C-alpha positions as CSV (number, residue, x, y, z in Angstrom):
1,M,-9.7,58.4,-23.3
2,V,-12.6,57.2,-21.2
3,S,-10.3,55.3,-18.8
4,A,-8.1,58.3,-18.3
5,L,-11.1,60.6,-17.7
6,A,-12.6,58.1,-15.2
7,E,-9.5,58.5,-13.1
8,S,-9.8,62.3,-13.1
9,T,-12.8,63.1,-11.0
10,G,-14.1,66.6,-10.5
11,F,-12.5,68.4,-13.3
12,E,-13.8,69.8,-16.6
13,F,-12.2,70.5,-19.9
14,Y,-13.0,72.0,-23.3
15,L,-10.8,71.0,-26.3
16,T,-10.8,72.6,-29.7
17,D,-8.4,73.3,-32.6
18,D,-7.2,76.7,-33.9
19,A,-9.9,76.7,-36.6
20,I,-12.6,75.9,-34.0
21,S,-13.8,73.1,-36.2
22,F,-14.7,70.9,-33.3
23,L,-15.4,71.1,-29.6
24,I,-15.0,68.2,-27.1
25,T,-16.2,68.8,-23.5
26,F,-16.1,66.7,-20.3
27,N,-17.8,68.0,-17.2
28,H,-18.0,67.2,-13.5
29,H,-20.9,64.9,-14.1
30,D,-18.6,62.7,-16.2
31,Y,-20.5,63.7,-19.4
32,L,-18.5,63.6,-22.6
33,S,-19.9,65.6,-25.5
34,A,-18.7,66.7,-28.9
35,A,-19.8,69.2,-31.5
36,G,-18.7,70.1,-35.0
37,D,-16.3,67.7,-36.7
38,A,-15.9,65.7,-33.4
39,A,-19.6,64.9,-33.2
40,G,-19.3,62.3,-36.0
41,W,-16.2,60.8,-34.3
42,L,-18.0,60.4,-31.0
43,N,-21.1,58.9,-32.7
44,D,-18.9,56.5,-34.6
45,L,-17.3,55.3,-31.4
46,L,-20.7,54.7,-29.8
47,R,-22.0,52.8,-32.9
48,R,-18.9,50.6,-32.8
49,G,-19.7,49.8,-29.2
50,A,-16.8,51.6,-27.6
51,P,-17.0,51.7,-23.8
52,I,-18.6,54.9,-22.5
53,S,-18.2,54.1,-18.9
54,S,-15.4,52.7,-16.9
55,S,-17.7,51.2,-14.2
């Protein structure tokens, strides 16, 4: 996901499910954030050393 987002400059998105159990956001500052059920997922990626920047 990071590599795809790195190629998409200047756009923002907000992603959730029908139950609104999570929220994933990506803004024009290239900041990825997560809340709800997705917060644990993002924290796990970071703990495992997933790349958070394409540069």
